[in-house]
C-alpha positions as CSV (number, residue, x, y, z in Angstrom):
1,X,-34.3,7.4,15.0
2,X,-34.4,3.7,16.4
3,X,-31.1,2.3,17.8
4,X,-30.7,-0.2,14.5
5,X,-30.9,2.5,12.4
6,X,-28.4,4.9,14.9
7,X,-26.1,1.7,15.1
8,X,-25.9,1.5,11.3
9,X,-25.2,5.2,10.6
10,X,-22.6,5.4,13.0
11,X,-20.8,2.0,11.4
12,X,-21.1,3.8,8.1
13,X,-19.5,7.0,9.5
14,X,-16.6,5.2,10.6
15,X,-16.3,2.9,7.2
16,X,-16.4,6.4,5.3
17,X,-13.7,7.8,8.2
18,X,-11.6,5.0,7.3
19,X,-12.1,4.9,3.4
20,X,-11.3,8.6,3.5
21,X,-8.2,8.4,5.7
22,X,-6.7,6.1,3.0
23,X,-7.7,8.3,-0.1
24,X,-6.5,11.5,1.9
25,X,-2.9,10.4,3.1
26,X,-0.6,11.4,1.0
27,X,1.2,10.1,-2.1
28,X,4.4,8.8,-1.2
29,X,6.2,10.3,-4.1
30,X,5.5,13.5,-2.4
31,X,6.1,12.5,1.3
32,X,9.4,11.0,0.8
33,X,10.7,11.9,-3.1
34,X,14.3,10.9,-1.8
35,X,13.0,7.2,-1.2
36,X,10.1,6.6,-3.9
37,X,11.5,7.0,-7.1
38,X,8.6,6.1,-10.2
39,X,10.2,3.7,-12.4
40,X,6.9,2.9,-14.6
41,X,3.4,4.3,-15.2
42,X,0.4,3.3,-17.7
43,X,-2.9,3.7,-17.4
44,X,-3.1,0.6,-14.8
45,X,-0.2,0.3,-12.8
46,X,2.5,2.8,-11.2
47,X,5.9,0.9,-10.2
48,X,7.8,2.6,-7.6
49,X,11.6,1.9,-6.3
50,X,11.7,2.5,-2.5
51,X,15.2,2.8,-0.6
52,X,15.2,2.7,2.9
53,X,18.3,3.4,4.6
54,X,19.3,1.9,8.0
55,X,17.0,3.5,10.4
56,X,15.7,5.8,8.0
57,X,11.9,6.4,8.0
58,X,8.9,7.5,6.3
59,X,6.0,9.5,7.5
60,X,1.9,8.4,6.8
61,X,1.2,7.9,3.2
62,X,-1.1,5.5,1.4
63,X,-1.2,3.0,-1.4
64,X,-4.3,1.5,-3.7
65,X,-4.0,-2.3,-3.7
66,X,-0.8,-3.5,-4.5
67,X,2.1,-5.7,-4.3
68,X,6.1,-5.9,-3.0
69,X,8.9,-7.4,-4.6
70,X,11.7,-7.5,-2.5
71,X,15.0,-6.3,-4.3
72,X,17.3,-5.9,-0.9
73,X,16.0,-7.4,2.2
74,X,15.7,-6.0,5.5
75,X,13.6,-5.5,9.0
76,X,10.9,-2.9,8.3
77,X,8.3,-1.7,10.9
78,X,5.1,-0.7,9.4
79,X,2.8,0.9,11.7
80,X,-1.0,1.4,9.9
81,X,-3.2,4.3,10.3
82,X,-5.2,2.4,12.5
83,X,-2.1,1.8,14.8
84,X,-1.7,-1.8,14.4
85,X,2.4,-2.3,14.1
86,X,4.3,-5.4,11.8
87,X,7.7,-6.2,12.4
88,X,8.4,-7.4,8.8
89,X,11.0,-9.3,7.6
90,X,11.9,-9.1,4.3
91,X,14.1,-11.5,2.4
92,X,15.3,-11.4,-1.3
93,X,13.2,-12.4,-4.0
94,X,9.7,-12.2,-1.7
95,X,6.2,-10.8,-3.0
96,X,4.0,-9.6,-0.5
97,X,0.4,-8.5,-1.4
98,X,-1.0,-5.6,0.5
99,X,-4.5,-3.9,0.2
100,X,-4.8,-0.4,-0.2
101,X,-4.1,1.2,2.8
102,X,-2.6,3.7,4.9
103,X,0.9,3.4,7.2
104,X,4.2,4.8,7.8
105,X,7.4,3.2,8.3
106,X,11.0,2.7,9.3
107,X,13.9,0.8,8.5
108,X,14.7,-0.8,11.9
109,X,17.4,-2.8,11.2
110,X,20.8,-2.6,10.0
111,X,21.1,-3.0,5.6
112,X,19.2,-1.2,2.9
113,X,16.0,-2.5,2.2
114,X,15.2,-1.9,-1.4
115,X,11.5,-2.3,-2.9
116,X,9.9,-2.5,-6.1
117,X,5.9,-1.0,-5.1
118,X,3.3,-2.1,-8.1
119,X,0.3,-0.3,-7.6
120,X,-2.7,-1.0,-9.0
121,X,-4.9,1.9,-10.9
122,X,-7.8,-0.4,-10.5
123,X,-9.5,-1.9,-7.7
124,X,-10.9,-5.4,-9.3
125,X,-9.8,-6.5,-12.8
126,X,-12.8,-6.2,-15.4
127,X,-14.3,-9.3,-16.4
128,X,-13.3,-10.5,-20.1
129,X,-16.0,-10.1,-22.8
130,X,-17.5,-13.4,-24.0
131,X,-16.0,-14.1,-27.1
132,X,-12.5,-13.6,-25.7
133,X,-12.9,-16.6,-23.2
134,X,-13.7,-18.8,-26.3
135,X,-11.1,-21.2,-25.9
136,X,-11.8,-23.2,-29.0
């Protein structure tokens, strides 16, 4: 095997491990059923309410592509599976887009943080049929 083939094999292996880690991380409703409550679900989305009390944490779990609406703000420390740490200051009404990932989190503030998490069940929207795009 030449160096280029070996390098590409290694890159693909690492990529598959990272993708697998996101896919294999636990569902948040199973990891923390006391924090995550299903609000709505259909074949395209799942909407969850999450409540973090001050000091409360959730172990590593995963989400597909999703966005978060902040109902009650505060401070969260979010640690991705690759070790990247973000100190999020969330304000009421904020909307945050997050690509599919595995992470853990802890409420580092002194207030309850309440969020609505909307997970997408398809990674990209399907193209509209040509007749549906006719705007005459």
